[in-house]
py3Dmol code that shows the C-alpha trace and the ligand (Angstrom):
import py3Dmol

protein = """\
ATOM      1  CA  UNK A   1       0.000   0.000   0.000  1.00  0.00           C
ATOM      2  CA  UNK A   2       1.116   3.554  -0.629  1.00  0.00           C
ATOM      3  CA  UNK A   3       2.108   5.370   2.468  1.00  0.00           C
ATOM      4  CA  UNK A   4       0.934   8.629   0.977  1.00  0.00           C
ATOM      5  CA  UNK A   5      -2.098  10.437   2.153  1.00  0.00           C
ATOM      6  CA  UNK A   6      -3.230  12.903  -0.490  1.00  0.00           C
ATOM      7  CA  UNK A   7      -2.868  15.697  -1.230  1.00  0.00           C
ATOM      8  CA  UNK A   8       0.852  14.971  -1.702  1.00  0.00           C
ATOM      9  CA  UNK A   9       3.131  17.713  -0.400  1.00  0.00           C
ATOM     10  CA  UNK A  10       6.517  16.342  -1.491  1.00  0.00           C
ATOM     11  CA  UNK A  11       6.870  16.352  -5.245  1.00  0.00           C
ATOM     12  CA  UNK A  12      10.426  15.891  -6.617  1.00  0.00           C
ATOM     13  CA  UNK A  13       9.129  16.624 -10.108  1.00  0.00           C
ATOM     14  CA  UNK A  14       8.737  20.295  -9.149  1.00  0.00           C
ATOM     15  CA  UNK A  15      12.509  20.680  -9.530  1.00  0.00           C
ATOM     16  CA  UNK A  16      12.390  19.170 -13.011  1.00  0.00           C
ATOM     17  CA  UNK A  17       9.520  21.087 -14.488  1.00  0.00           C
ATOM     18  CA  UNK A  18      11.435  23.537 -16.668  1.00  0.00           C
ATOM     19  CA  UNK A  19      14.818  23.924 -18.209  1.00  0.00           C
ATOM     20  CA  UNK A  20      15.516  27.000 -16.129  1.00  0.00           C
ATOM     21  CA  UNK A  21      14.947  25.047 -12.924  1.00  0.00           C
ATOM     22  CA  UNK A  22      16.794  21.952 -14.127  1.00  0.00           C
ATOM     23  CA  UNK A  23      19.800  24.069 -15.031  1.00  0.00           C
ATOM     24  CA  UNK A  24      19.737  25.584 -11.548  1.00  0.00           C
ATOM     25  CA  UNK A  25      19.619  22.336  -9.593  1.00  0.00           C
ATOM     26  CA  UNK A  26      22.060  20.423 -11.801  1.00  0.00           C
ATOM     27  CA  UNK A  27      24.724  18.874  -9.560  1.00  0.00           C
ATOM     28  CA  UNK A  28      27.460  18.072 -12.062  1.00  0.00           C
ATOM     29  CA  UNK A  29      28.724  20.243 -14.844  1.00  0.00           C
ATOM     30  CA  UNK A  30      31.424  19.690 -17.327  1.00  0.00           C
ATOM     31  CA  UNK A  31      33.654  22.521 -18.499  1.00  0.00           C
ATOM     32  CA  UNK A  32      36.009  22.295 -21.453  1.00  0.00           C
ATOM     33  CA  UNK A  33      38.859  23.129 -19.028  1.00  0.00           C
ATOM     34  CA  UNK A  34      38.333  19.671 -17.531  1.00  0.00           C
ATOM     35  CA  UNK A  35      38.777  17.816 -20.806  1.00  0.00           C
ATOM     36  CA  UNK A  36      41.943  16.393 -22.296  1.00  0.00           C
ATOM     37  CA  UNK A  37      42.072  15.383 -25.958  1.00  0.00           C
ATOM     38  CA  UNK A  38      44.373  12.430 -26.710  1.00  0.00           C
ATOM     39  CA  UNK A  39      46.246  12.751 -30.020  1.00  0.00           C
ATOM     40  CA  UNK A  40      48.305  10.230 -31.989  1.00  0.00           C
ATOM     41  CA  UNK A  41      51.531  11.481 -33.497  1.00  0.00           C
ATOM     42  CA  UNK A  42      53.242   9.748 -36.410  1.00  0.00           C
ATOM     43  CA  UNK A  43      56.623  10.455 -37.982  1.00  0.00           C
ATOM     44  CA  UNK A  44      56.537  11.886 -41.488  1.00  0.00           C
ATOM     45  CA  UNK A  45      55.039  14.712 -43.504  1.00  0.00           C
ATOM     46  CA  UNK A  46      51.495  15.644 -44.442  1.00  0.00           C
ATOM     47  CA  UNK A  47      50.008  12.596 -42.785  1.00  0.00           C
ATOM     48  CA  UNK A  48      46.488  12.381 -41.454  1.00  0.00           C
ATOM     49  CA  UNK A  49      45.875   8.654 -41.317  1.00  0.00           C
ATOM     50  CA  UNK A  50      42.404   7.544 -40.256  1.00  0.00           C
ATOM     51  CA  UNK A  51      42.127   4.882 -37.549  1.00  0.00           C
ATOM     52  CA  UNK A  52      39.495   2.402 -38.723  1.00  0.00           C
ATOM     53  CA  UNK A  53      38.136   1.487 -35.299  1.00  0.00           C
ATOM     54  CA  UNK A  54      38.129   5.104 -34.100  1.00  0.00           C
ATOM     55  CA  UNK A  55      36.164   7.127 -36.640  1.00  0.00           C
ATOM     56  CA  UNK A  56      37.089  10.804 -36.391  1.00  0.00           C
ATOM     57  CA  UNK A  57      40.531  10.087 -34.863  1.00  0.00           C
ATOM     58  CA  UNK A  58      43.752  10.188 -36.856  1.00  0.00           C
ATOM     59  CA  UNK A  59      47.463   9.638 -36.733  1.00  0.00           C
ATOM     60  CA  UNK A  60      48.875  13.090 -37.369  1.00  0.00           C
ATOM     61  CA  UNK A  61      52.304  14.076 -38.541  1.00  0.00           C
ATOM     62  CA  UNK A  62      53.720  17.063 -36.717  1.00  0.00           C
ATOM     63  CA  UNK A  63      52.576  19.948 -38.934  1.00  0.00           C
ATOM     64  CA  UNK A  64      49.056  18.589 -39.298  1.00  0.00           C
ATOM     65  CA  UNK A  65      48.876  17.944 -35.566  1.00  0.00           C
ATOM     66  CA  UNK A  66      49.635  21.611 -35.031  1.00  0.00           C
ATOM     67  CA  UNK A  67      46.628  22.439 -37.213  1.00  0.00           C
ATOM     68  CA  UNK A  68      44.471  20.015 -35.236  1.00  0.00           C
ATOM     69  CA  UNK A  69      45.628  21.633 -31.990  1.00  0.00           C
ATOM     70  CA  UNK A  70      44.650  24.962 -33.474  1.00  0.00           C
ATOM     71  CA  UNK A  71      41.134  23.663 -34.234  1.00  0.00           C
ATOM     72  CA  UNK A  72      40.877  22.357 -30.665  1.00  0.00           C
ATOM     73  CA  UNK A  73      42.006  25.692 -29.228  1.00  0.00           C
ATOM     74  CA  UNK A  74      39.286  27.443 -31.218  1.00  0.00           C
ATOM     75  CA  UNK A  75      36.645  25.552 -29.240  1.00  0.00           C
ATOM     76  CA  UNK A  76      38.411  25.822 -25.890  1.00  0.00           C
ATOM     77  CA  UNK A  77      40.322  22.542 -25.712  1.00  0.00           C
ATOM     78  CA  UNK A  78      43.915  23.301 -24.751  1.00  0.00           C
ATOM     79  CA  UNK A  79      45.055  20.143 -22.991  1.00  0.00           C
ATOM     80  CA  UNK A  80      46.397  17.161 -24.880  1.00  0.00           C
ATOM     81  CA  UNK A  81      47.748  13.702 -24.139  1.00  0.00           C
ATOM     82  CA  UNK A  82      50.088  12.885 -26.999  1.00  0.00           C
ATOM     83  CA  UNK A  83      50.993   9.303 -27.966  1.00  0.00           C
ATOM     84  CA  UNK A  84      53.668   8.285 -30.477  1.00  0.00           C
ATOM     85  CA  UNK A  85      53.131   5.825 -33.326  1.00  0.00           C
ATOM     86  CA  UNK A  86      56.587   4.284 -33.689  1.00  0.00           C
ATOM     87  CA  UNK A  87      57.736   2.411 -36.787  1.00  0.00           C
ATOM     88  CA  UNK A  88      58.967  -1.168 -36.408  1.00  0.00           C
ATOM     89  CA  UNK A  89      62.548  -0.129 -37.336  1.00  0.00           C
ATOM     90  CA  UNK A  90      62.726   2.037 -34.229  1.00  0.00           C
ATOM     91  CA  UNK A  91      61.597  -0.659 -31.812  1.00  0.00           C
ATOM     92  CA  UNK A  92      63.945  -2.766 -29.736  1.00  0.00           C
ATOM     93  CA  UNK A  93      63.833  -4.735 -26.502  1.00  0.00           C
ATOM     94  CA  UNK A  94      64.867  -1.790 -24.349  1.00  0.00           C
ATOM     95  CA  UNK A  95      62.694   0.902 -25.937  1.00  0.00           C
ATOM     96  CA  UNK A  96      65.868   2.889 -26.627  1.00  0.00           C
ATOM     97  CA  UNK A  97      64.139   5.130 -29.140  1.00  0.00           C
ATOM     98  CA  UNK A  98      61.890   6.382 -26.332  1.00  0.00           C
ATOM     99  CA  UNK A  99      64.720   8.598 -25.119  1.00  0.00           C
ATOM    100  CA  UNK A 100      66.841   8.842 -28.272  1.00  0.00           C
ATOM    101  CA  UNK A 101      67.927  12.395 -29.136  1.00  0.00           C
ATOM    102  CA  UNK A 102      66.438  12.297 -32.665  1.00  0.00           C
ATOM    103  CA  UNK A 103      63.055  10.942 -31.489  1.00  0.00           C
ATOM    104  CA  UNK A 104      60.266  12.555 -33.557  1.00  0.00           C
ATOM    105  CA  UNK A 105      57.904  12.560 -30.578  1.00  0.00           C
ATOM    106  CA  UNK A 106      60.309  14.595 -28.454  1.00  0.00           C
ATOM    107  CA  UNK A 107      60.903  16.979 -31.356  1.00  0.00           C
ATOM    108  CA  UNK A 108      57.183  17.459 -31.819  1.00  0.00           C
ATOM    109  CA  UNK A 109      56.662  18.158 -28.104  1.00  0.00           C
ATOM    110  CA  UNK A 110      59.308  20.849 -28.379  1.00  0.00           C
ATOM    111  CA  UNK A 111      57.699  22.393 -31.450  1.00  0.00           C
ATOM    112  CA  UNK A 112      54.195  22.345 -29.995  1.00  0.00           C
ATOM    113  CA  UNK A 113      55.362  24.049 -26.804  1.00  0.00           C
ATOM    114  CA  UNK A 114      57.301  26.649 -28.810  1.00  0.00           C
ATOM    115  CA  UNK A 115      54.298  27.537 -30.928  1.00  0.00           C
ATOM    116  CA  UNK A 116      51.677  27.147 -28.189  1.00  0.00           C
ATOM    117  CA  UNK A 117      53.374  27.804 -24.837  1.00  0.00           C
ATOM    118  CA  UNK A 118      50.011  27.918 -23.058  1.00  0.00           C
ATOM    119  CA  UNK A 119      48.897  24.507 -24.207  1.00  0.00           C
ATOM    120  CA  UNK A 120      49.206  21.735 -21.612  1.00  0.00           C
ATOM    121  CA  UNK A 121      50.907  18.599 -22.871  1.00  0.00           C
ATOM    122  CA  UNK A 122      50.808  15.229 -21.157  1.00  0.00           C
ATOM    123  CA  UNK A 123      53.455  12.767 -22.321  1.00  0.00           C
ATOM    124  CA  UNK A 124      53.100   9.011 -22.252  1.00  0.00           C
ATOM    125  CA  UNK A 125      55.708   7.145 -20.245  1.00  0.00           C
ATOM    126  CA  UNK A 126      55.696   3.389 -20.871  1.00  0.00           C
ATOM    127  CA  UNK A 127      57.804   1.120 -23.020  1.00  0.00           C
ATOM    128  CA  UNK A 128      55.107  -0.349 -25.266  1.00  0.00           C
ATOM    129  CA  UNK A 129      55.155   2.093 -28.199  1.00  0.00           C
ATOM    130  CA  UNK A 130      58.919   1.546 -28.546  1.00  0.00           C
ATOM    131  CA  UNK A 131      59.234  -2.062 -27.464  1.00  0.00           C
ATOM    132  CA  UNK A 132      59.674  -5.001 -29.842  1.00  0.00           C
ATOM    133  CA  UNK A 133      57.777  -7.050 -27.263  1.00  0.00           C
ATOM    134  CA  UNK A 134      54.860  -4.637 -27.098  1.00  0.00           C
ATOM    135  CA  UNK A 135      54.912  -4.646 -23.307  1.00  0.00           C
ATOM    136  CA  UNK A 136      54.976  -1.633 -21.016  1.00  0.00           C
ATOM    137  CA  UNK A 137      57.976  -3.016 -19.152  1.00  0.00           C
ATOM    138  CA  UNK A 138      61.173  -4.858 -19.960  1.00  0.00           C
ATOM    139  CA  UNK A 139      60.717  -8.514 -20.919  1.00  0.00           C
ATOM    140  CA  UNK A 140      63.434 -10.927 -19.710  1.00  0.00           C
ATOM    141  CA  UNK A 141      64.613 -14.172 -21.309  1.00  0.00           C
ATOM    142  CA  UNK A 142      61.872 -16.154 -19.578  1.00  0.00           C
ATOM    143  CA  UNK A 143      59.187 -13.801 -20.803  1.00  0.00           C
ATOM    144  CA  UNK A 144      58.639 -12.068 -17.455  1.00  0.00           C
ATOM    145  CA  UNK A 145      57.977  -8.346 -17.326  1.00  0.00           C
ATOM    146  CA  UNK A 146      60.652  -7.254 -14.896  1.00  0.00           C
ATOM    147  CA  UNK A 147      59.766  -4.370 -12.651  1.00  0.00           C
ATOM    148  CA  UNK A 148      62.916  -2.830 -11.199  1.00  0.00           C
ATOM    149  CA  UNK A 149      64.946  -3.049 -14.403  1.00  0.00           C
ATOM    150  CA  UNK A 150      62.152  -1.155 -16.185  1.00  0.00           C
ATOM    151  CA  UNK A 151      62.286   1.861 -13.883  1.00  0.00           C
ATOM    152  CA  UNK A 152      65.573   3.389 -15.150  1.00  0.00           C
ATOM    153  CA  UNK A 153      64.270   3.117 -18.734  1.00  0.00           C
ATOM    154  CA  UNK A 154      61.069   4.921 -17.795  1.00  0.00           C
ATOM    155  CA  UNK A 155      63.139   7.532 -15.987  1.00  0.00           C
ATOM    156  CA  UNK A 156      65.167   8.217 -19.128  1.00  0.00           C
ATOM    157  CA  UNK A 157      61.958   8.636 -21.105  1.00  0.00           C
ATOM    158  CA  UNK A 158      60.499  10.983 -18.498  1.00  0.00           C
ATOM    159  CA  UNK A 159      63.618  13.139 -18.326  1.00  0.00           C
ATOM    160  CA  UNK A 160      63.844  13.288 -22.139  1.00  0.00           C
ATOM    161  CA  UNK A 161      60.230  14.446 -22.286  1.00  0.00           C
ATOM    162  CA  UNK A 162      60.856  17.007 -19.578  1.00  0.00           C
ATOM    163  CA  UNK A 163      63.824  18.327 -21.546  1.00  0.00           C
ATOM    164  CA  UNK A 164      61.551  18.647 -24.579  1.00  0.00           C
ATOM    165  CA  UNK A 165      59.147  20.779 -22.531  1.00  0.00           C
ATOM    166  CA  UNK A 166      56.375  18.420 -21.439  1.00  0.00           C
ATOM    167  CA  UNK A 167      54.099  19.775 -18.677  1.00  0.00           C
ATOM    168  CA  UNK A 168      52.990  16.509 -17.147  1.00  0.00           C
ATOM    169  CA  UNK A 169      54.293  13.028 -17.609  1.00  0.00           C
ATOM    170  CA  UNK A 170      51.775  10.220 -17.668  1.00  0.00           C
ATOM    171  CA  UNK A 171      53.309   6.940 -16.566  1.00  0.00           C
ATOM    172  CA  UNK A 172      50.903   4.377 -18.037  1.00  0.00           C
ATOM    173  CA  UNK A 173      53.067   1.333 -17.337  1.00  0.00           C
ATOM    174  CA  UNK A 174      51.811   0.127 -13.920  1.00  0.00           C
ATOM    175  CA  UNK A 175      55.256  -0.883 -12.640  1.00  0.00           C
ATOM    176  CA  UNK A 176      55.596  -0.789  -8.852  1.00  0.00           C
ATOM    177  CA  UNK A 177      57.386   2.183  -7.361  1.00  0.00           C
ATOM    178  CA  UNK A 178      57.597   4.138 -10.599  1.00  0.00           C
ATOM    179  CA  UNK A 179      56.012   7.344  -9.380  1.00  0.00           C
ATOM    180  CA  UNK A 180      58.660   7.865  -6.720  1.00  0.00           C
ATOM    181  CA  UNK A 181      61.406   6.737  -9.066  1.00  0.00           C
ATOM    182  CA  UNK A 182      60.297   9.163 -11.786  1.00  0.00           C
ATOM    183  CA  UNK A 183      59.810  11.993  -9.290  1.00  0.00           C
ATOM    184  CA  UNK A 184      63.369  11.553  -8.056  1.00  0.00           C
ATOM    185  CA  UNK A 185      64.747  11.336 -11.598  1.00  0.00           C
ATOM    186  CA  UNK A 186      62.948  14.527 -12.643  1.00  0.00           C
ATOM    187  CA  UNK A 187      63.939  16.423  -9.507  1.00  0.00           C
ATOM    188  CA  UNK A 188      67.543  15.362  -9.809  1.00  0.00           C
ATOM    189  CA  UNK A 189      67.674  16.970 -13.264  1.00  0.00           C
ATOM    190  CA  UNK A 190      66.001  20.126 -11.997  1.00  0.00           C
ATOM    191  CA  UNK A 191      62.530  19.409 -13.380  1.00  0.00           C
ATOM    192  CA  UNK A 192      60.759  19.976 -10.095  1.00  0.00           C
ATOM    193  CA  UNK A 193      57.846  21.676 -11.878  1.00  0.00           C
ATOM    194  CA  UNK A 194      57.092  18.837 -14.265  1.00  0.00           C
ATOM    195  CA  UNK A 195      54.086  17.074 -12.804  1.00  0.00           C
ATOM    196  CA  UNK A 196      53.065  13.434 -12.734  1.00  0.00           C
ATOM    197  CA  UNK A 197      49.617  12.324 -13.809  1.00  0.00           C
ATOM    198  CA  UNK A 198      49.862   8.729 -12.763  1.00  0.00           C
ATOM    199  CA  UNK A 199      47.846   5.959 -14.386  1.00  0.00           C
ATOM    200  CA  UNK A 200      47.048   4.719 -10.897  1.00  0.00           C
ATOM    201  CA  UNK A 201      44.252   2.232 -11.343  1.00  0.00           C
ATOM    202  CA  UNK A 202      44.834   1.035 -14.858  1.00  0.00           C
ATOM    203  CA  UNK A 203      42.939  -2.156 -15.495  1.00  0.00           C
ATOM    204  CA  UNK A 204      43.861  -5.013 -17.829  1.00  0.00           C
ATOM    205  CA  UNK A 205      40.966  -4.070 -20.064  1.00  0.00           C
ATOM    206  CA  UNK A 206      39.547  -5.348 -23.332  1.00  0.00           C
ATOM    207  CA  UNK A 207      38.729  -1.746 -24.192  1.00  0.00           C
ATOM    208  CA  UNK A 208      42.257  -0.739 -25.238  1.00  0.00           C
ATOM    209  CA  UNK A 209      42.012  -2.668 -28.517  1.00  0.00           C
ATOM    210  CA  UNK A 210      41.531   0.288 -30.891  1.00  0.00           C
ATOM    211  CA  UNK A 211      44.385   2.211 -29.210  1.00  0.00           C
ATOM    212  CA  UNK A 212      46.754  -0.707 -29.742  1.00  0.00           C
ATOM    213  CA  UNK A 213      45.651  -0.804 -33.374  1.00  0.00           C
ATOM    214  CA  UNK A 214      46.293   2.935 -33.690  1.00  0.00           C
ATOM    215  CA  UNK A 215      49.804   2.575 -32.273  1.00  0.00           C
ATOM    216  CA  UNK A 216      50.494  -0.927 -33.552  1.00  0.00           C
ATOM    217  CA  UNK A 217      51.592  -1.639 -29.997  1.00  0.00           C
ATOM    218  CA  UNK A 218      49.797  -4.837 -28.999  1.00  0.00           C
ATOM    219  CA  UNK A 219      51.891  -7.283 -26.927  1.00  0.00           C
ATOM    220  CA  UNK A 220      53.670  -9.788 -29.173  1.00  0.00           C
ATOM    221  CA  UNK A 221      53.059 -12.537 -26.662  1.00  0.00           C
ATOM    222  CA  UNK A 222      51.079 -12.943 -23.498  1.00  0.00           C
ATOM    223  CA  UNK A 223      48.931 -10.219 -22.004  1.00  0.00           C
ATOM    224  CA  UNK A 224      49.314  -7.360 -19.540  1.00  0.00           C
ATOM    225  CA  UNK A 225      47.695  -9.027 -16.549  1.00  0.00           C
ATOM    226  CA  UNK A 226      50.842  -9.246 -14.411  1.00  0.00           C
ATOM    227  CA  UNK A 227      51.015  -5.463 -14.226  1.00  0.00           C
ATOM    228  CA  UNK A 228      47.626  -3.996 -15.153  1.00  0.00           C
ATOM    229  CA  UNK A 229      44.880  -4.567 -12.618  1.00  0.00           C
ATOM    230  CA  UNK A 230      42.193  -7.231 -12.494  1.00  0.00           C
ATOM    231  CA  UNK A 231      38.838  -5.641 -13.459  1.00  0.00           C
ATOM    232  CA  UNK A 232      37.271  -7.541 -10.555  1.00  0.00           C
ATOM    233  CA  UNK A 233      39.197  -5.551  -7.939  1.00  0.00           C
ATOM    234  CA  UNK A 234      38.250  -2.311  -6.235  1.00  0.00           C
ATOM    235  CA  UNK A 235      40.135  -2.321  -2.924  1.00  0.00           C
ATOM    236  CA  UNK A 236      43.365  -2.886  -4.796  1.00  0.00           C
ATOM    237  CA  UNK A 237      42.758   0.405  -6.627  1.00  0.00           C
ATOM    238  CA  UNK A 238      42.729   2.183  -3.273  1.00  0.00           C
ATOM    239  CA  UNK A 239      46.029   0.575  -2.393  1.00  0.00           C
ATOM    240  CA  UNK A 240      47.518   1.769  -5.687  1.00  0.00           C
ATOM    241  CA  UNK A 241      46.044   5.228  -5.110  1.00  0.00           C
ATOM    242  CA  UNK A 242      47.519   5.490  -1.616  1.00  0.00           C
ATOM    243  CA  UNK A 243      50.932   4.472  -2.917  1.00  0.00           C
ATOM    244  CA  UNK A 244      50.912   6.852  -5.882  1.00  0.00           C
ATOM    245  CA  UNK A 245      49.817   9.757  -3.733  1.00  0.00           C
ATOM    246  CA  UNK A 246      52.507   8.999  -1.165  1.00  0.00           C
ATOM    247  CA  UNK A 247      55.092   8.588  -3.910  1.00  0.00           C
ATOM    248  CA  UNK A 248      54.337  12.083  -5.150  1.00  0.00           C
ATOM    249  CA  UNK A 249      51.764  11.834  -7.937  1.00  0.00           C
ATOM    250  CA  UNK A 250      50.105  15.185  -8.678  1.00  0.00           C
ATOM    251  CA  UNK A 251      47.040  13.661 -10.305  1.00  0.00           C
ATOM    252  CA  UNK A 252      45.671  10.109 -10.043  1.00  0.00           C
ATOM    253  CA  UNK A 253      43.997   8.445 -12.985  1.00  0.00           C
ATOM    254  CA  UNK A 254      41.448   5.664 -13.280  1.00  0.00           C
ATOM    255  CA  UNK A 255      41.221   3.849 -16.587  1.00  0.00           C
ATOM    256  CA  UNK A 256      38.935   2.888 -18.343  1.00  0.00           C
ATOM    257  CA  UNK A 257      36.075   5.080 -17.174  1.00  0.00           C
ATOM    258  CA  UNK A 258      32.560   3.812 -17.781  1.00  0.00           C
ATOM    259  CA  UNK A 259      32.770   0.354 -16.269  1.00  0.00           C
ATOM    260  CA  UNK A 260      34.868   1.811 -13.431  1.00  0.00           C
ATOM    261  CA  UNK A 261      32.724   4.653 -12.118  1.00  0.00           C
ATOM    262  CA  UNK A 262      32.747   3.062  -8.663  1.00  0.00           C
ATOM    263  CA  UNK A 263      36.551   3.144  -8.707  1.00  0.00           C
ATOM    264  CA  UNK A 264      36.578   6.811  -9.705  1.00  0.00           C
ATOM    265  CA  UNK A 265      34.276   7.574  -6.785  1.00  0.00           C
ATOM    266  CA  UNK A 266      36.275   5.510  -4.307  1.00  0.00           C
ATOM    267  CA  UNK A 267      39.617   7.020  -5.323  1.00  0.00           C
ATOM    268  CA  UNK A 268      38.085  10.494  -5.168  1.00  0.00           C
ATOM    269  CA  UNK A 269      36.909   9.914  -1.615  1.00  0.00           C
ATOM    270  CA  UNK A 270      40.186   8.484  -0.420  1.00  0.00           C
ATOM    271  CA  UNK A 271      42.681  10.879  -1.938  1.00  0.00           C
ATOM    272  CA  UNK A 272      43.407  14.568  -1.758  1.00  0.00           C
ATOM    273  CA  UNK A 273      44.789  15.095  -5.253  1.00  0.00           C
ATOM    274  CA  UNK A 274      42.741  15.666  -8.423  1.00  0.00           C
ATOM    275  CA  UNK A 275      41.334  12.527 -10.021  1.00  0.00           C
ATOM    276  CA  UNK A 276      41.322  11.937 -13.751  1.00  0.00           C
ATOM    277  CA  UNK A 277      39.389   9.325 -15.698  1.00  0.00           C
ATOM    278  CA  UNK A 278      40.407   8.007 -19.109  1.00  0.00           C
ATOM    279  CA  UNK A 279      37.444   7.319 -21.367  1.00  0.00           C
ATOM    280  CA  UNK A 280      39.404   4.914 -23.537  1.00  0.00           C
ATOM    281  CA  UNK A 281      39.547   3.949 -27.181  1.00  0.00           C
ATOM    282  CA  UNK A 282      37.176   0.966 -26.931  1.00  0.00           C
ATOM    283  CA  UNK A 283      34.584   3.043 -25.122  1.00  0.00           C
ATOM    284  CA  UNK A 284      34.837   5.626 -27.880  1.00  0.00           C
ATOM    285  CA  UNK A 285      34.676   2.928 -30.578  1.00  0.00           C
ATOM    286  CA  UNK A 286      31.480   1.412 -29.138  1.00  0.00           C
ATOM    287  CA  UNK A 287      29.751   4.740 -29.031  1.00  0.00           C
ATOM    288  CA  UNK A 288      30.810   5.789 -32.511  1.00  0.00           C
ATOM    289  CA  UNK A 289      29.863   2.426 -34.007  1.00  0.00           C
ATOM    290  CA  UNK A 290      26.353   2.663 -32.594  1.00  0.00           C
ATOM    291  CA  UNK A 291      26.050   6.242 -33.819  1.00  0.00           C
ATOM    292  CA  UNK A 292      27.199   5.177 -37.282  1.00  0.00           C
ATOM    293  CA  UNK A 293      24.497   2.514 -37.371  1.00  0.00           C
ATOM    294  CA  UNK A 294      21.934   5.077 -36.353  1.00  0.00           C
ATOM    295  CA  UNK A 295      21.274   3.220 -33.087  1.00  0.00           C
ATOM    296  CA  UNK A 296      22.368   6.044 -30.797  1.00  0.00           C
ATOM    297  CA  UNK A 297      22.271   9.777 -31.164  1.00  0.00           C
ATOM    298  CA  UNK A 298      25.721  11.315 -30.777  1.00  0.00           C
ATOM    299  CA  UNK A 299      25.042  14.541 -28.883  1.00  0.00           C
ATOM    300  CA  UNK A 300      22.899  13.275 -26.018  1.00  0.00           C
ATOM    301  CA  UNK A 301      24.971  10.108 -25.723  1.00  0.00           C
ATOM    302  CA  UNK A 302      28.225  12.063 -25.466  1.00  0.00           C
ATOM    303  CA  UNK A 303      26.801  14.562 -23.004  1.00  0.00           C
ATOM    304  CA  UNK A 304      25.400  11.839 -20.779  1.00  0.00           C
ATOM    305  CA  UNK A 305      28.584   9.765 -20.926  1.00  0.00           C
ATOM    306  CA  UNK A 306      30.919  12.600 -19.993  1.00  0.00           C
ATOM    307  CA  UNK A 307      28.592  14.143 -17.420  1.00  0.00           C
ATOM    308  CA  UNK A 308      28.246  10.811 -15.632  1.00  0.00           C
ATOM    309  CA  UNK A 309      32.006  10.284 -15.496  1.00  0.00           C
ATOM    310  CA  UNK A 310      32.186  13.712 -13.926  1.00  0.00           C
ATOM    311  CA  UNK A 311      29.345  12.901 -11.513  1.00  0.00           C
ATOM    312  CA  UNK A 312      31.246   9.810 -10.380  1.00  0.00           C
ATOM    313  CA  UNK A 313      34.009  12.136  -9.191  1.00  0.00           C
ATOM    314  CA  UNK A 314      36.389  12.771 -12.063  1.00  0.00           C
ATOM    315  CA  UNK A 315      37.934  16.228 -11.968  1.00  0.00           C
ATOM    316  CA  UNK A 316      39.542  15.659 -15.348  1.00  0.00           C
ATOM    317  CA  UNK A 317      38.421  13.489 -18.264  1.00  0.00           C
ATOM    318  CA  UNK A 318      40.693  12.254 -21.003  1.00  0.00           C
ATOM    319  CA  UNK A 319      38.440  11.513 -23.947  1.00  0.00           C
ATOM    320  CA  UNK A 320      38.626  11.259 -27.725  1.00  0.00           C
ATOM    321  CA  UNK A 321      35.369  13.216 -27.652  1.00  0.00           C
ATOM    322  CA  UNK A 322      36.880  16.355 -26.126  1.00  0.00           C
ATOM    323  CA  UNK A 323      36.916  18.399 -29.329  1.00  0.00           C
ATOM    324  CA  UNK A 324      33.538  17.084 -30.482  1.00  0.00           C
ATOM    325  CA  UNK A 325      31.941  17.863 -27.125  1.00  0.00           C
ATOM    326  CA  UNK A 326      33.439  21.354 -27.018  1.00  0.00           C
ATOM    327  CA  UNK A 327      32.135  21.971 -30.549  1.00  0.00           C
ATOM    328  CA  UNK A 328      28.674  20.889 -29.474  1.00  0.00           C
ATOM    329  CA  UNK A 329      28.757  23.275 -26.544  1.00  0.00           C
ATOM    330  CA  UNK A 330      29.773  26.085 -28.867  1.00  0.00           C
ATOM    331  CA  UNK A 331      27.006  25.365 -31.325  1.00  0.00           C
ATOM    332  CA  UNK A 332      24.492  25.523 -28.466  1.00  0.00           C
ATOM    333  CA  UNK A 333      25.961  28.784 -27.244  1.00  0.00           C
ATOM    334  CA  UNK A 334      27.438  27.118 -24.138  1.00  0.00           C
TER     335      UNK A 334
END
"""
ligand_1 = """\
16
PBG
C 49.994 1.929 -23.052
C 48.702 2.659 -23.064
C 47.484 2.074 -23.446
C 46.537 3.091 -23.416
C 47.181 4.261 -22.995
N 48.515 3.967 -22.776
C 47.179 0.712 -23.900
C 47.642 -0.441 -23.136
O 47.900 -0.378 -21.938
O 47.750 -1.488 -23.756
C 45.107 2.899 -23.787
C 44.325 4.116 -24.154
C 43.068 3.824 -24.892
O 42.664 2.664 -25.082
O 42.426 4.799 -25.299
N 50.918 2.226 -22.108
"""
view = py3Dmol.view(width=600, height=400)
view.addModel(protein, "pdb")
view.setStyle({"model": 0}, {"cartoon": {"style": "trace"}})
view.addModel(ligand_1, "xyz")
view.setStyle({"model": 1}, {"stick": {}})
view.zoomTo()
view.show()
């Protein structure tokens, strides 16, 4: 039986009755300042290579990436996570090219920061784009991904990126102890102002497939389960978050986003640093595929997706939809 005796005096629908009221009581808002657009950089000239599984995303060569950054800036997106697409000839077991002086990625970082000093650039620190094995860490003769031997390699990459002018490094490798190790390496070279956005709770997810296609960086053998986290675990994310914060991370990241909203919330409650969420390639691919089929409508689906990641507690969202969302806001006068 209904407990209500009529007339009803409590009516939640009153707060939903008009747009002007709904806009007033809205709890979560998303500003373009909170969005980071990931970009794929390829060596060469005049390249804008489409990525089949990520419609609307491309591998850009340096000059064309500058034009893309310009288009993003026009709609208020000025933060970018840049990933290198490395040719097979430049891959080896030790990811040497990741910190080689002639590295096209480092050169591009330098150019972007020269032309757009106010743009924020987040660099990727992990071995996989440069590794013949396609793993984020060093692979030994038995096929193990060895933790401590990986750290000095990551440190060289981080310092090289700092020298090129990166604002934040993004260690996406999930090795133990790397935040502290990288912090020390940066500080030792005088880069005390280069921040660390740590991929803190990075899960061994099926949703990275399109990214690995874009970078041609899939592991040659095995999988990433000995370093990336088990999707079944939540408490372990809090352990990782506590460690990264104590080790000196400036921003903690949860990745992927949509199936991990509970993790975003939990990390947000536990920690005192900003929390980022990475809405990853597979999440983007699913959405775009459904839109292409006419099964979902892009604008409301994007708005709902990003707003809900924000509602879960993300202060920052890395998403391939950053530019598209900012454009939508513009076209609605937002
Ligand atoms: C690799 C890295 C991956 C992503 C970001 N950095 C893939 C992986 O761990 O295999 C995935 C991003 C995405 O799917 O959008 N260090």
